[in-house]
C-alpha positions in Angstrom: 31.2 194.3 199.2 32.6 197.7 200.1 32.6 200.4 197.4 35.8 201.0 195.5 37.0 204.0 193.6 39.3 202.1 191.3 39.5 198.4 190.3 42.4 197.1 188.3 42.0 194.5 185.6 44.9 192.0 185.3 45.0 189.0 182.9 45.0 185.9 185.0 47.4 184.1 182.7 50.1 186.8 183.0 52.3 185.6 185.8 54.6 188.6 185.6 51.8 191.1 186.1 50.2 189.0 188.9 53.5 189.1 190.8 53.7 192.9 190.5 50.3 193.2 192.2 51.8 193.0 195.7 53.5 196.4 195.2 50.6 198.2 193.4 48.5 200.4 195.7 45.0 199.7 194.5 41.9 198.8 196.5 40.7 196.0 194.4 41.9 193.8 191.5 40.0 191.7 189.0 41.9 188.6 187.8 40.5 188.2 184.3 39.6 184.9 182.7 37.7 186.4 179.8 38.7 188.5 176.8 42.3 189.0 177.8 43.0 185.3 178.1 43.3 183.1 175.0 41.4 179.8 175.0 44.5 177.7 175.3 45.6 179.7 178.3 42.4 179.5 180.4 43.3 176.4 182.4 46.7 178.0 183.3 44.9 181.2 184.2 42.5 179.4 186.6 45.5 177.7 188.3 47.3 181.0 188.8 44.2 182.5 190.3 44.1 179.7 192.9 47.7 180.4 193.8 47.4 184.3 193.7 44.3 184.9 195.8 45.6 183.5 199.1 48.7 185.5 198.8 47.1 188.8 197.8 43.8 188.9 199.6 45.2 190.3 202.9 46.4 193.4 201.0 43.5 194.1 198.6 40.2 192.6 197.5 40.7 190.2 194.7 37.8 189.3 192.3 37.5 187.1 189.3 36.0 187.9 185.9 34.5 184.7 184.5 33.8 184.0 180.9 30.4 185.0 179.6 27.5 182.6 179.9 27.4 182.2 176.1 30.6 180.2 176.4 31.5 176.7 177.7 34.1 178.1 180.1 32.1 180.1 182.8 31.1 177.1 185.0 34.6 175.8 185.0 35.8 179.2 186.0 33.6 179.2 189.1 34.1 175.5 190.0 37.9 175.8 189.8 38.3 179.1 191.7 35.6 179.5 194.3 37.5 177.5 197.0 40.2 180.2 196.8 37.5 182.6 198.2 37.6 185.5 195.7 36.1 188.7 197.1 33.6 188.9 194.2 32.9 187.6 190.8 32.4 189.7 187.6 29.9 188.5 185.1 30.6 189.9 181.6 28.3 190.6 178.7 25.1 190.2 180.8 22.0 190.3 178.5 19.2 189.1 180.9 18.4 188.8 184.5 18.3 185.0 184.2 22.0 184.9 183.5 22.7 186.6 186.8 20.2 184.3 188.6 22.0 181.2 187.1 25.4 182.3 188.4 23.8 183.1 191.8 22.2 179.7 192.0 25.4 177.9 191.2 27.2 179.8 194.0 24.4 179.0 196.4 24.7 175.3 195.5 28.4 175.6 196.4 27.5 177.4 199.7 29.7 180.3 198.6 27.9 183.6 199.2 29.9 186.3 197.4 29.0 189.7 195.8 28.5 189.9 192.0 29.4 192.7 189.6 27.7 192.5 186.2 28.8 194.2 183.0 26.4 195.7 180.5 28.2 195.5 177.2 25.6 195.6 174.4 22.3 196.9 173.3 20.4 193.8 174.4 21.7 194.0 177.9 21.0 197.7 178.1 17.4 197.1 177.1 16.9 195.0 180.2 19.3 196.8 182.6 16.5 197.7 185.1 15.3 194.1 185.3 18.9 192.9 185.6 19.5 195.4 188.4 16.8 193.6 190.4 17.8 190.1 189.5 19.4 188.9 192.8 20.4 190.0 196.2 24.1 189.3 195.6 24.4 192.0 193.0 26.7 194.7 194.3 27.6 196.8 191.2 26.9 197.4 187.5 29.8 198.1 185.2 29.6 199.7 181.8 31.5 197.9 179.0 32.0 200.8 176.6 34.2 199.2 174.0 31.9 196.2 173.4 28.8 198.4 173.6 30.0 200.7 170.9 30.9 197.7 168.7 27.4 196.2 169.3 25.7 199.4 168.0 28.2 200.3 165.4 28.9 203.7 167.1 32.0 205.7 167.5 33.4 206.7 170.9 31.4 209.4 172.6 28.3 208.9 170.4 24.8 209.6 171.9 24.0 205.9 172.3 27.1 205.5 174.5 26.0 208.5 176.6 22.5 207.1 176.9 23.9 203.7 178.0 26.1 205.3 180.6 23.1 207.2 182.0 20.8 204.2 182.0 23.3 202.1 183.9 23.7 204.8 186.5 20.0 205.1 186.9 19.5 201.3 187.1 22.2 201.0 189.7 20.6 203.8 191.8 17.2 202.0 191.9 18.9 199.3 193.9 21.6 201.2 195.7 24.3 199.5 193.6 27.6 200.9 192.7 28.0 202.1 189.1 31.5 201.5 187.7 32.7 203.1 184.5 34.6 201.4 181.7 38.4 201.5 181.6 40.2 204.0 179.4 42.1 202.1 176.7 44.5 205.0 176.1 47.4 203.8 178.3 49.6 206.8 177.8 46.9 209.6 177.9 46.2 210.3 181.6 44.3 213.5 180.6 41.8 211.3 178.8 41.6 209.0 181.8 40.8 212.1 184.0 38.3 213.5 181.5 36.4 210.1 181.4 36.4 209.8 185.1 35.1 213.3 185.6 32.3 212.6 183.1 31.4 209.4 184.8 31.4 211.0 188.2 29.1 213.8 187.0 26.6 211.0 185.9 26.5 209.3 189.3 29.3 206.8 188.9 31.5 206.2 191.9 34.3 204.2 190.4 36.2 203.4 187.2 38.1 200.3 186.0 41.8 200.6 185.3 43.9 198.5 182.9 47.3 200.0 183.8 48.8 200.9 187.1 49.5 204.4 185.9 45.8 205.1 185.7 45.1 204.3 189.4 46.1 207.6 191.0 44.2 209.7 188.5 41.0 207.6 189.1 41.4 207.6 192.8 41.8 211.4 192.9 38.7 212.1 190.8 36.4 209.8 192.7 37.7 210.8 196.2 35.5 213.7 197.5 37.4 216.9 198.0 38.0 218.3 201.6 35.4 220.9 200.8 32.8 218.3 199.8 33.6 216.2 202.9 33.4 219.1 205.4 30.0 220.2 204.0 28.7 216.6 204.0 29.7 216.3 207.7 27.8 219.5 208.6 24.7 218.3 206.7 24.9 214.9 208.3 25.2 216.3 211.8 22.5 219.0 211.6 20.0 216.8 209.8 20.4 213.9 212.2 19.8 216.4 215.0 16.8 217.8 213.2 15.2 214.4 212.7 15.4 213.7 216.4 13.4 216.9 216.9 10.8 215.8 214.3 12.0 218.4 211.8 12.1 217.3 208.1 13.8 220.2 206.4 16.2 222.8 207.8 18.5 225.6 206.6 22.3 225.5 206.5 23.6 228.9 205.5 21.7 229.6 202.3 20.9 226.0 201.4 17.8 224.0 202.2 18.6 220.6 203.7 16.0 217.9 203.3 16.1 214.1 203.0 17.5 214.1 199.4 20.3 216.4 200.3 21.0 214.3 203.4 21.3 211.1 201.2 23.7 212.8 198.9 25.9 213.8 201.9 25.8 210.2 203.2 27.1 209.0 199.8 29.9 211.5 199.9 30.9 210.3 203.4 30.7 206.7 202.3 32.9 207.4 199.3 35.4 209.0 201.6 35.4 206.0 203.9 34.1 208.1 206.9 30.9 206.1 207.4 
């Protein structure tokens, strides 16, 4: 699964919103079967996913968020949608590595090898996030579910537990080279808040953010796209360090900056985020 800067959530039971996806410029979409879909609408939502993915997948990557493994719905979600070949599945409210392994084993039994994004949304999941990050080879990204997390700990937005959770998820993702994806901003009309949240997440190692409204997409893309200055410097670092390695040199100087393996890795990440390598 290639890294994305912005992933748009769309309720899979909302036919009107699904039809609008053709015209929305976004790299990836999650068709949601979980919280945004009432119980009585889940069968309809699965059917609309089967119809939408073949039409949309040539223009953007289309994933599916299944229901949590604490419900009776998640297996039906997979069995009724995998033949449409979603680009990835999102597993919500993950609390243990075994839950991820269970989904992975179901997909393997169906001979459907697809990346997985998992969401950490409560204190129990956070307490096991490093083990969860190492749960299976199909895991591609870890997403932070801020709203549910704050509800689980009884905290207000921006509390220290939320900041700790965001940091731990970023660290856990980095141990496996996974993408860390920030929670969506629920303030639909406050793009400054979207920008502030995205900047905070980026400063903590996140490389993407979820969106729940098309108006949020451009802001998120702008924040997570490296600047021209960052890209140009990363190119220089990449080139001179690659040359130095061929000569057996492990650390070199670029202007007034010491370039070693760690700086090189950071440059590689910037170029990957920019789609250059």
